[in-house]
MDAnalysis code that builds the backbone (N, CA, C; Angstrom):
import MDAnalysis as mda
import numpy as np

u = mda.Universe.empty(372, n_residues=124, atom_resindex=np.repeat(np.arange(124), 3), trajectory=True)
u.add_TopologyAttr("name", ["N", "CA", "C"] * 124)
u.add_TopologyAttr("resid", np.arange(1, 125))
u.add_TopologyAttr("resname", ["GLN", "VAL", "GLN", "LEU", "VAL", "GLU", "SER", "GLY", "GLY", "GLY", "SER", "VAL", "GLN", "ALA", "GLY", "GLY", "SER", "LEU", "ARG", "LEU", "THR", "CYS", "ALA", "ALA", "SER", "GLY", "THR", "ILE", "THR", "THR", "ILE", "TYR", "ASP", "MET", "GLY", "TRP", "TYR", "ARG", "GLN", "ALA", "PRO", "GLY", "LYS", "GLN", "ARG", "GLU", "LEU", "VAL", "ALA", "SER", "ILE", "THR", "ASN", "ASP", "ASN", "VAL", "SER", "THR", "TYR", "ALA", "ASP", "SER", "VAL", "LYS", "GLY", "ARG", "PHE", "SER", "ILE", "SER", "ARG", "ASP", "ARG", "ALA", "LYS", "ASP", "THR", "VAL", "LEU", "LEU", "GLN", "MET", "ASN", "SER", "MET", "MET", "PRO", "GLY", "ALA", "THR", "ALA", "VAL", "TYR", "SER", "CYS", "HIS", "ALA", "ASP", "VAL", "LEU", "GLY", "ARG", "GLN", "SER", "PRO", "GLY", "PRO", "TRP", "LEU", "ARG", "ARG", "ASN", "TYR", "TRP", "GLY", "GLN", "GLY", "THR", "GLN", "VAL", "THR", "VAL", "SER", "SER"])
u.atoms.positions = np.array([
    [-2.782, -11.302, 22.090],
    [-3.060, -10.257, 21.122],
    [-3.573, -10.873, 19.833],
    [-4.647, -10.322, 19.312],
    [-5.199, -10.785, 18.049],
    [-4.341, -10.247, 16.914],
    [-4.030, -11.106, 15.974],
    [-3.260, -10.718, 14.808],
    [-3.884, -11.294, 13.557],
    [-3.707, -10.593, 12.444],
    [-4.157, -11.052, 11.146],
    [-2.937, -11.311, 10.281],
    [-2.846, -12.519, 9.758],
    [-1.720, -12.924, 8.935],
    [-2.203, -13.127, 7.511],
    [-1.594, -12.411, 6.574],
    [-2.002, -12.416, 5.190],
    [-1.031, -13.230, 4.348],
    [-1.558, -13.849, 3.311],
    [-0.723, -14.577, 2.377],
    [-1.402, -14.609, 1.019],
    [-0.613, -14.852, -0.019],
    [-1.143, -15.038, -1.353],
    [-0.957, -13.878, -2.303],
    [-0.432, -12.755, -1.832],
    [-0.195, -11.636, -2.720],
    [0.923, -11.924, -3.703],
    [0.981, -11.112, -4.742],
    [2.006, -11.281, -5.747],
    [1.588, -10.676, -7.064],
    [2.210, -11.154, -8.120],
    [1.970, -10.646, -9.467],
    [1.237, -11.669, -10.304],
    [0.373, -11.164, -11.168],
    [-0.393, -12.018, -12.054],
    [-0.673, -11.247, -13.339],
    [-0.794, -11.955, -14.431],
    [-1.130, -11.325, -15.697],
    [-2.630, -11.048, -15.768],
    [-2.975, -10.043, -16.539],
    [-4.388, -9.737, -16.746],
    [-5.131, -10.966, -17.232],
    [-6.289, -11.191, -16.646],
    [-7.073, -12.369, -16.961],
    [-6.773, -13.565, -16.086],
    [-5.701, -13.491, -15.333],
    [-5.327, -14.582, -14.460],
    [-6.022, -14.529, -13.124],
    [-5.622, -15.440, -12.250],
    [-6.254, -15.583, -10.945],
    [-5.226, -15.509, -9.835],
    [-5.696, -15.077, -8.688],
    [-4.871, -14.992, -7.503],
    [-5.759, -15.263, -6.302],
    [-5.178, -15.844, -5.275],
    [-5.927, -16.174, -4.076],
    [-5.260, -15.553, -2.860],
    [-6.028, -14.792, -2.093],
    [-5.555, -14.185, -0.862],
    [-6.170, -14.898, 0.332],
    [-5.353, -15.121, 1.343],
    [-5.798, -15.761, 2.565],
    [-5.470, -14.867, 3.746],
    [-6.402, -14.758, 4.671],
    [-6.189, -14.023, 5.903],
    [-6.604, -14.905, 7.067],
    [-5.691, -15.115, 7.992],
    [-5.944, -15.949, 9.155],
    [-5.824, -15.121, 10.421],
    [-6.847, -15.156, 11.247],
    [-6.837, -14.476, 12.531],
    [-6.353, -15.429, 13.613],
    [-5.455, -14.949, 14.449],
    [-4.940, -15.754, 15.541],
    [-5.066, -14.990, 16.851],
    [-5.042, -15.725, 17.945],
    [-5.180, -15.133, 19.257],
    [-6.361, -15.720, 19.995],
    [-6.706, -15.079, 21.120],
    [-7.844, -15.525, 21.914],
    [-9.089, -14.839, 21.382],
    [-9.851, -15.558, 20.585],
    [-10.970, -15.003, 19.830],
    [-12.243, -15.763, 20.161],
    [-13.291, -15.006, 20.432],
    [-14.603, -15.593, 20.625],
    [-15.439, -15.511, 19.354],
    [-15.458, -14.333, 18.734],
    [-16.312, -14.100, 17.590],
    [-15.618, -13.175, 16.607],
    [-15.721, -13.501, 15.334],
    [-15.355, -12.588, 14.268],
    [-16.652, -12.156, 13.596],
    [-17.047, -10.916, 13.822],
    [-18.323, -10.428, 13.315],
    [-18.276, -10.161, 11.818],
    [-17.132, -9.732, 11.347],
    [-16.961, -9.411, 9.939],
    [-15.486, -9.533, 9.600],
    [-15.205, -10.023, 8.401],
    [-13.814, -10.198, 7.992],
    [-13.735, -10.081, 6.483],
    [-12.713, -9.392, 5.996],
    [-12.597, -9.250, 4.562],
    [-11.341, -8.510, 4.152],
    [-11.365, -8.027, 2.914],
    [-10.205, -7.401, 2.299],
    [-10.530, -6.021, 1.773],
    [-9.627, -5.087, 2.032],
    [-9.651, -3.753, 1.460],
    [-8.430, -3.595, 0.562],
    [-8.475, -2.593, -0.299],
    [-7.315, -2.301, -1.131],
    [-7.159, -0.803, -1.307],
    [-5.924, -0.402, -1.561],
    [-5.620, 0.988, -1.823],
    [-4.583, 1.066, -2.934],
    [-4.975, 1.668, -4.037],
    [-4.082, 1.882, -5.157],
    [-3.414, 3.239, -5.027],
    [-2.262, 3.432, -5.684],
    [-1.585, 4.733, -5.615],
    [-2.504, 5.867, -6.047],
    [-2.556, 6.904, -5.241],
    [-3.370, 8.061, -5.554],
    [-4.848, 7.900, -5.308],
    [-5.259, 6.777, -4.761],
    [-6.669, 6.532, -4.503],
    [-6.898, 6.214, -3.038],
    [-8.126, 6.399, -2.603],
    [-8.461, 6.071, -1.230],
    [-8.736, 4.580, -1.083],
    [-8.650, 4.115, 0.140],
    [-8.893, 2.715, 0.418],
    [-10.358, 2.362, 0.200],
    [-10.594, 1.193, -0.366],
    [-11.943, 0.755, -0.637],
    [-12.121, -0.700, -0.238],
    [-13.340, -1.044, 0.083],
    [-13.670, -2.434, 0.377],
    [-13.689, -3.235, -0.914],
    [-13.007, -4.376, -0.900],
    [-13.049, -5.303, -2.017],
    [-14.143, -6.340, -1.785],
    [-14.070, -7.025, -0.661],
    [-15.057, -8.035, -0.311],
    [-14.969, -8.323, 1.172],
    [-16.094, -8.647, 1.770],
    [-16.125, -9.015, 3.177],
    [-17.258, -10.000, 3.405],
    [-17.200, -10.667, 4.550],
    [-18.232, -11.628, 4.895],
    [-18.481, -11.550, 6.391],
    [-19.748, -11.590, 6.790],
    [-20.129, -11.408, 8.178],
    [-20.239, -12.734, 8.900],
    [-20.470, -12.628, 10.207],
    [-20.632, -13.814, 11.042],
    [-21.842, -14.641, 10.625],
    [-22.870, -13.989, 10.106],
    [-24.049, -14.713, 9.631],
    [-24.019, -14.929, 8.126],
    [-22.823, -14.900, 7.546],
    [-22.581, -15.353, 6.181],
    [-23.133, -14.424, 5.117],
    [-23.208, -13.140, 5.420],
    [-23.597, -12.147, 4.431],
    [-22.339, -11.560, 3.814],
    [-22.213, -11.647, 2.512],
    [-21.033, -11.151, 1.820],
    [-21.327, -9.840, 1.108],
    [-20.291, -9.027, 0.982],
    [-20.379, -7.745, 0.305],
    [-19.206, -7.631, -0.657],
    [-19.464, -7.122, -1.861],
    [-18.434, -6.966, -2.871],
    [-18.467, -5.570, -3.454],
    [-17.290, -5.082, -3.810],
    [-17.237, -3.880, -4.618],
    [-17.869, -4.161, -5.978],
    [-18.543, -3.165, -6.531],
    [-19.188, -3.358, -7.826],
    [-18.197, -3.807, -8.898],
    [-16.976, -3.334, -8.807],
    [-15.990, -3.622, -9.831],
    [-15.522, -5.071, -9.839],
    [-15.799, -5.822, -8.782],
    [-15.310, -7.199, -8.702],
    [-16.434, -8.222, -8.671],
    [-17.662, -7.796, -8.657],
    [-18.780, -8.727, -8.601],
    [-18.768, -9.663, -9.805],
    [-18.971, -10.928, -9.512],
    [-18.961, -11.941, -10.550],
    [-17.593, -12.501, -10.855],
    [-16.542, -11.866, -10.371],
    [-15.179, -12.324, -10.633],
    [-14.434, -12.718, -9.369],
    [-14.742, -12.063, -8.258],
    [-14.118, -12.383, -6.981],
    [-15.123, -13.124, -6.110],
    [-14.610, -13.976, -5.237],
    [-15.455, -14.720, -4.320],
    [-14.777, -14.814, -2.963],
    [-15.532, -14.518, -1.912],
    [-14.992, -14.586, -0.565],
    [-15.678, -15.719, 0.191],
    [-14.900, -16.436, 0.991],
    [-15.425, -17.554, 1.754],
    [-14.711, -17.628, 3.099],
    [-15.268, -18.412, 4.002],
    [-14.734, -18.523, 5.362],
    [-14.423, -19.962, 5.719],
    [-13.438, -20.108, 6.590],
    [-13.179, -21.358, 7.274],
    [-13.298, -21.040, 8.761],
    [-14.457, -21.310, 9.338],
    [-14.717, -20.921, 10.719],
    [-13.775, -21.613, 11.698],
    [-13.454, -22.863, 11.438],
    [-12.600, -23.607, 12.349],
    [-11.214, -22.987, 12.463],
    [-10.754, -22.348, 11.400],
    [-9.423, -21.757, 11.387],
    [-9.436, -20.237, 11.480],
    [-10.621, -19.637, 11.658],
    [-10.743, -18.174, 11.687],
    [-10.051, -17.548, 10.481],
    [-10.352, -18.093, 9.323],
    [-9.670, -17.722, 8.096],
    [-10.667, -17.320, 7.023],
    [-10.283, -16.333, 6.223],
    [-11.068, -15.895, 5.079],
    [-10.220, -16.059, 3.825],
    [-10.856, -16.551, 2.775],
    [-10.212, -16.726, 1.487],
    [-10.874, -15.820, 0.466],
    [-10.066, -15.079, -0.276],
    [-10.556, -14.267, -1.376],
    [-10.001, -14.834, -2.673],
    [-10.866, -15.431, -3.459],
    [-10.494, -15.951, -4.764],
    [-10.747, -14.861, -5.793],
    [-9.696, -14.452, -6.492],
    [-9.773, -13.364, -7.454],
    [-9.521, -13.926, -8.844],
    [-10.537, -13.898, -9.670],
    [-10.458, -14.410, -11.034],
    [-10.620, -13.275, -12.036],
    [-10.168, -13.530, -13.251],
    [-10.283, -12.555, -14.343],
    [-9.773, -11.187, -13.922],
    [-8.587, -11.168, -13.367],
    [-8.053, -9.933, -12.806],
    [-7.669, -8.942, -13.902],
    [-7.860, -7.677, -13.596],
    [-7.575, -6.586, -14.516],
    [-6.500, -5.687, -13.933],
    [-5.773, -4.961, -14.783],
    [-4.709, -4.091, -14.266],
    [-5.182, -3.098, -13.222],
    [-6.427, -2.666, -13.307],
    [-6.956, -1.740, -12.319],
    [-7.016, -2.298, -10.913],
    [-6.847, -3.600, -10.774],
    [-6.856, -4.220, -9.453],
    [-5.514, -4.113, -8.741],
    [-4.514, -3.566, -9.389],
    [-3.207, -3.395, -8.765],
    [-3.321, -2.466, -7.564],
    [-2.920, -2.955, -6.408],
    [-3.062, -2.195, -5.170],
    [-2.420, -2.969, -4.036],
    [-2.320, -2.300, -2.893],
    [-1.984, -2.982, -1.653],
    [-3.282, -3.464, -1.031],
    [-3.365, -4.745, -0.796],
    [-4.550, -5.359, -0.220],
    [-4.307, -5.633, 1.255],
    [-5.266, -5.241, 2.093],
    [-5.132, -5.396, 3.533],
    [-6.331, -6.136, 4.094],
    [-6.055, -7.102, 4.925],
    [-7.117, -7.832, 5.597],
    [-7.647, -7.017, 6.767],
    [-8.941, -7.117, 6.987],
    [-9.594, -6.445, 8.102],
    [-10.543, -7.410, 8.792],
    [-10.630, -7.297, 10.121],
    [-11.567, -8.127, 10.868],
    [-12.116, -7.365, 12.058],
    [-13.398, -7.550, 12.308],
    [-14.099, -7.012, 13.468],
    [-14.198, -8.165, 14.461],
    [-13.442, -8.075, 15.554],
    [-13.181, -9.243, 16.389],
    [-13.520, -8.959, 17.848],
    [-14.172, -9.920, 18.479],
    [-14.287, -9.959, 19.933],
    [-13.215, -10.913, 20.434],
    [-12.218, -10.365, 21.136],
    [-11.127, -11.172, 21.620],
    [-10.506, -10.563, 22.854],
    [-9.419, -11.189, 23.291],
    [-8.751, -10.707, 24.492],
    [-7.307, -11.175, 24.513],
    [-6.507, -10.472, 25.296],
    [-5.190, -10.936, 25.667],
    [-5.264, -11.305, 27.140],
    [-5.441, -12.587, 27.405],
    [-5.645, -13.084, 28.760],
    [-4.520, -12.653, 29.674],
    [-4.873, -12.186, 30.894],
    [-6.184, -12.124, 31.550],
    [-6.904, -10.784, 31.395],
    [-6.687, -10.086, 30.329],
    [-7.287, -8.788, 30.107],
    [-8.767, -8.874, 29.790],
    [-9.396, -7.726, 29.564],
    [-10.833, -7.714, 29.280],
    [-11.142, -8.180, 27.870],
    [-12.375, -8.596, 27.679],
    [-12.859, -8.920, 26.345],
    [-13.218, -7.626, 25.628],
    [-12.697, -7.474, 24.444],
    [-12.891, -6.260, 23.670],
    [-13.303, -6.592, 22.250],
    [-14.212, -5.788, 21.733],
    [-14.547, -5.865, 20.322],
    [-13.899, -4.681, 19.611],
    [-13.060, -4.971, 18.649],
    [-12.342, -3.925, 17.954],
    [-11.957, -4.371, 16.551],
    [-11.506, -3.416, 15.775],
    [-11.063, -3.681, 14.415],
    [-9.574, -3.984, 14.377],
    [-9.225, -4.990, 13.586],
    [-7.836, -5.356, 13.376],
    [-7.508, -5.294, 11.897],
    [-6.255, -4.995, 11.618],
    [-5.777, -4.888, 10.244],
    [-4.509, -5.697, 10.049],
    [-4.410, -6.336, 8.911],
    [-3.174, -6.967, 8.520],
    [-2.170, -5.935, 8.043],
    [-0.970, -6.384, 7.751],
    [0.105, -5.462, 7.389],
    [0.017, -4.983, 5.944],
    [-0.770, -5.636, 5.123],
    [-0.911, -5.284, 3.724],
    [-0.007, -6.119, 2.839],
    [-0.533, -6.516, 1.697],
    [0.234, -7.295, 0.735],
    [0.011, -6.732, -0.664],
    [1.084, -6.640, -1.432],
    [1.016, -6.053, -2.761],
    [0.446, -7.051, -3.758],
    [-0.508, -6.590, -4.548],
    [-1.042, -7.346, -5.673],
    [-0.820, -6.521, -6.932],
    [-0.158, -7.107, -7.906],
    [0.148, -6.413, -9.152],
    [-0.399, -7.220, -10.321],
    [-1.182, -6.562, -11.162],
    [-1.754, -7.186, -12.347],
    [-1.137, -6.524, -13.563],
    [-0.429, -7.284, -14.367],
    [0.247, -6.759, -15.538],
    [-0.594, -6.970, -16.784],
    [-0.408, -6.074, -17.760],
    [-1.152, -6.147, -19.006],
    [-0.588, -7.211, -19.926],
])
């Protein structure tokens, strides 16, 4: 079974930095896209940043120039470096991946996976 393991959430003061890591494990052939979403209280979930298999990255307008997403292909891991954080970034952050994988000897399937979510709090 493919799983996404998240780490790096926590509290940080406004203007500070935080780093989120998401590692995919299991029998995986390809990760087509991988990144982070967030959902703040009373708001809908939104994409923060993601990166594709061919290294195309996407960022929310609110984080451009301050957040950076990168990949470690050997470890099936994505890193989100968050700098100059603002209180508005307080939310539950969830890792997402579009994965071709399998639970042997089952079929190969391409599907979306989600991490359990990690709280990020930015204080004033």
